[in-house]
C-alpha positions in Angstrom: -102.3 41.0 79.3 -104.5 38.4 81.0 -104.6 34.7 80.5 -107.2 33.8 77.9 -107.2 37.2 76.3 -107.6 37.2 72.5 -104.6 38.5 70.6 -104.1 39.5 67.0 -101.0 37.8 65.6 -99.4 39.5 62.6 -96.0 39.3 60.8 -93.3 41.7 62.1 -91.8 42.5 58.7 -91.2 41.0 55.2 -87.5 40.1 56.1 -88.2 36.3 55.8 -91.0 36.4 53.1 -89.0 34.3 50.7 -88.6 31.4 53.2 -91.9 31.3 55.1 -95.2 33.0 55.6 -96.9 34.0 58.9 -100.7 33.9 58.9 -102.7 36.9 60.2 -104.8 35.3 62.8 -106.3 35.3 66.3 -105.0 33.4 69.2 -105.4 33.3 73.0 -102.7 33.9 75.7 -102.2 30.6 77.6 -99.4 30.2 80.1 -97.6 33.2 78.6 -97.7 31.6 75.2 -99.9 31.9 72.1 -100.2 30.1 68.8 -98.7 31.4 65.5 -99.4 29.7 62.1 -96.2 29.6 59.9 -96.1 28.1 56.4 -92.7 26.9 55.0 -92.4 27.9 51.4 -89.4 25.8 50.5 -88.8 22.0 50.2 -86.3 22.1 53.1 -86.5 22.4 56.8 -86.4 26.0 58.1 -84.7 26.6 61.5 -86.2 29.3 63.8 -83.7 30.5 66.2 -84.6 31.0 70.0 -85.7 34.6 70.8 -86.2 35.3 67.1 -88.6 38.1 66.6 -91.2 37.1 64.0 -94.6 38.4 64.9 -96.2 41.4 66.6 -99.0 40.9 69.0 -101.8 43.2 69.7 -104.6 42.7 72.3 -108.1 43.0 70.9 -111.7 43.3 72.3 -113.8 40.1 72.6 -116.6 41.7 70.7 -114.2 42.0 67.6 -113.4 38.3 67.8 -117.1 37.5 67.8 -117.6 39.6 64.7 -114.7 37.9 62.9 -116.1 34.5 63.6 -119.6 35.3 62.5 -119.0 34.5 58.9 -122.1 34.0 56.7 -122.2 30.7 55.0 -124.9 31.5 52.6 -124.0 30.9 49.1 -123.7 34.0 46.9 -125.6 33.7 43.6 -123.3 33.3 40.8 -123.2 36.1 38.2 -121.8 35.9 34.7 -121.5 38.8 32.3 -122.9 37.0 29.3 -122.8 40.2 27.2 -119.0 40.0 27.0 -118.8 36.2 26.9 -120.8 35.3 23.7 -121.4 36.8 20.3 -125.1 37.2 19.4 -124.7 39.6 16.5 -126.3 37.1 14.1 -129.6 37.2 16.1 -132.6 39.6 16.1 -133.0 41.7 19.2 -135.9 39.6 20.4 -133.9 36.4 20.0 -130.9 38.0 21.9 -133.2 38.7 24.9 -134.5 35.2 24.9 -130.9 33.7 24.8 -129.8 36.1 27.5 -132.7 35.3 29.7 -132.0 31.5 29.2 -128.4 31.8 30.1 -128.9 34.0 33.1 -131.6 31.5 34.4 -129.1 28.7 34.4 -126.0 30.6 35.6 -125.1 27.9 38.0 -124.6 25.0 35.3 -121.8 26.9 33.7 -118.3 26.3 35.1 -115.8 29.1 34.7 -113.2 27.5 36.9 -112.3 23.8 37.4 -113.5 23.8 40.9 -117.0 24.7 39.7 -117.3 21.4 37.8 -120.4 19.3 38.4 -120.3 15.6 39.2 -122.1 12.8 37.7 -122.0 9.7 39.9 -124.4 7.5 37.8 -121.4 5.5 36.7 -118.3 4.9 38.7 -115.4 4.1 36.4 -113.7 0.6 37.2 -110.3 -0.5 36.0 -110.0 -4.3 35.5 -106.5 -5.5 35.1 -105.0 -8.8 33.6 -103.3 -9.3 37.0 -102.9 -7.4 40.2 -99.2 -6.8 40.1 -98.9 -3.0 40.6 -97.6 -1.0 37.7 -94.6 1.1 38.6 -92.7 3.6 36.6 -90.0 6.1 37.8 -90.9 9.9 37.5 -89.5 11.6 34.5 -86.5 13.8 34.9 -86.8 16.5 37.6 -89.0 19.3 36.7 -87.0 22.3 35.6 -86.6 24.8 38.5 -88.5 27.5 36.7 -91.6 25.2 36.4 -91.5 23.8 40.0 -93.9 26.5 41.1 -96.3 25.8 38.2 -96.3 21.9 38.9 -97.2 22.6 42.6 -99.9 25.0 41.5 -101.5 22.5 39.1 -101.5 19.9 41.9 -103.1 22.3 44.3 -105.8 23.2 41.8 -106.7 19.6 41.4 -106.6 19.0 45.1 -108.9 21.9 45.8 -111.3 20.8 43.1 -111.5 17.3 44.5 -110.1 15.7 41.5 -107.1 14.1 43.1 -106.3 13.1 46.6 -103.0 12.0 48.5 -102.3 8.4 48.0 -100.2 5.5 49.5 -100.9 3.1 46.6 -98.2 0.7 45.3 -99.2 1.8 41.8 -97.2 4.7 40.3 -97.2 6.6 37.1 -95.1 9.6 36.1 -96.6 13.1 35.1 -95.4 16.0 33.1 -96.5 19.6 32.2 -97.8 20.1 28.7 -98.1 23.7 27.4 -101.4 24.5 26.0 -102.2 26.8 22.9 -102.8 29.7 25.2 -99.4 29.1 26.9 -100.8 27.9 30.2 -99.9 24.4 31.5 -101.8 21.2 32.0 -100.7 18.4 34.4 -100.8 15.1 32.3 -100.4 11.6 33.7 -98.6 9.0 31.6 -100.8 6.0 32.1 -99.5 3.9 29.2 -98.1 1.1 31.5 -101.3 0.8 33.4 -103.3 0.9 30.1 -101.2 -2.0 28.8 -102.6 -4.3 31.5 -106.2 -2.9 31.3 -108.8 -5.2 30.0 -110.6 -3.2 27.2 -114.4 -2.3 27.5 -115.8 -2.8 24.1 -118.8 -0.5 24.7 -120.2 0.5 21.3 -120.0 4.1 20.3 -122.9 5.9 18.7 -123.3 5.6 15.1 -122.6 9.1 13.5 -124.8 8.7 10.5 -127.8 7.6 12.6 -127.3 10.5 14.8 -127.3 13.0 12.0 -130.4 11.3 10.5 -132.2 11.8 13.8 -131.8 15.6 13.3 -134.1 15.5 10.2 -136.7 18.3 10.4 -135.0 20.3 13.1 -134.7 24.1 12.6 -132.3 25.1 15.4 -128.9 23.5 16.1 -126.6 24.2 18.9 -123.5 22.6 20.5 -122.7 22.2 24.1 -119.3 21.4 25.3 -118.7 19.9 28.7 -115.8 21.7 30.4 -113.2 19.1 31.3 -115.8 16.4 30.7 -113.8 13.5 32.2 -113.3 15.4 35.5 -117.1 15.5 35.9 -117.2 11.7 36.2 -116.1 9.7 39.3 -113.7 6.9 39.8 -115.0 3.8 41.8 -113.5 4.2 45.2 -111.9 0.8 45.1 -110.1 1.6 41.9 -108.6 5.0 42.4 -105.4 3.3 43.7 -104.6 2.2 40.1 -104.4 5.8 38.9 -101.7 7.0 41.4 -99.2 9.6 40.0 -95.8 10.4 41.4 -94.6 13.9 41.7 -91.7 15.3 43.7 -94.4 16.7 46.0 -95.8 13.3 46.9 -98.2 10.6 45.6 -101.8 11.4 44.5 -104.6 9.4 43.0 -107.6 10.4 40.9 -110.9 10.6 42.4 -112.3 11.7 38.9 -111.8 10.1 35.6 -108.3 11.2 34.3 -107.4 11.9 30.8 -105.4 9.3 28.9 -107.0 6.4 30.8 -107.9 3.3 28.8 -111.6 2.7 28.6 -112.4 6.4 29.7 -114.2 7.1 26.5 -116.4 4.1 26.9 -117.5 5.1 30.4 -118.1 8.7 29.3 -120.3 7.4 26.6 
């Protein structure tokens, strides 16, 4: 093999799959060395002994490398099978077609996963405190071992979706996993200590009676529910530090409006 030749790096076997993973990737031979990407799956250091056989290396043609790197960045149009998602049995056939056409036309506005949520930055939520002494609270008892993976998964979901980011803030609030009705889990921040120092925003909520009166004469009624509505609003960049949460995997702060935060409903209105 010559210097600079592209090489395919693959794991040798599954012997160590419980402790670390080896990425299937392409590297180049430089000074009799090539780069392998290894991910530690545990919370402890992993020692790799000298002359330990971990990967198998195969030389590849340069043309293949070019094909691998030419990845299309065009966005694939989102498709939703509305026929299996909603019940239109109460409508006439003509009405069903109109509804299906309307939904298909606006496929892009419906979020099926948290990383598809839209963002409204017209209002950036601010947190005004009675004083600037950071609120700190110790994390709750350690997460049960059988839920550690779930906790890490929930954090990664929020990171990928851009809802939280790593933090170095002096503020600190604990988190816990709450089981939902469908037996899945939600990561919840206990922001009560922060809320106790937050100056209330007395923004008036709409009067329900007046809203109902405004529907007088209408023939068609529908309801639209914003998926994780608070997560579609942004925090003011100067105030994200107040929302820092502590986990055994590190500190994170909210870039979007977290649930349970005082004045969140006022900003949302």
